[in-house]
Steps between C-alpha positions, in 0.01 A plus 500: 500500500799438729747222439574283803822307479726307735815689591701222335381637163747785552771267377378619162429855615498647149185306416339599830581869449348496152165438667516807726304811405246727665207273420683170562697491818704198592469356849756252623425227749720307738368165620161587355463831686526849354843645572589772244347717232683637198405854396618722219692816589203705377276321751751557780524870415120526500482332841768737633307802370175374654672442834654848496167659406321311777762604756488868401120493496483352849760744631295792362185369668687454827640853480154645431359307795784616725443861394130467596534291815841610619850365493665293771861517613766255385509355850124438495525339158781270615300404806191432288701292253695331779830608347807506718863589440 
C-alpha cells in the first residue's frame, strides 16, 4: 500500500524514508497533486535493467525486420524521422 504525503512532510525526511520499501512506496504531493515518488536504489536498478532489456529487445526485433525487409540509407532515415542538421 503506497503512502501519500504532502511534500512538506520532508521537513522530517528521516521518518518519511523509513516508510519506503519495495512494497510501500512513498508518493509526495504538492498542492494536493502527485509530484514525486520515492524509490529505493534496488527499485531504480530494477527499472534501469528493465529499460535496458526492453531497448535491446526492440533493437533486435528491428534488426531482424530490417534484415528481412531491407535496410534504408541514413539519408532516408533522417528524412523519414524529419531530422535535420
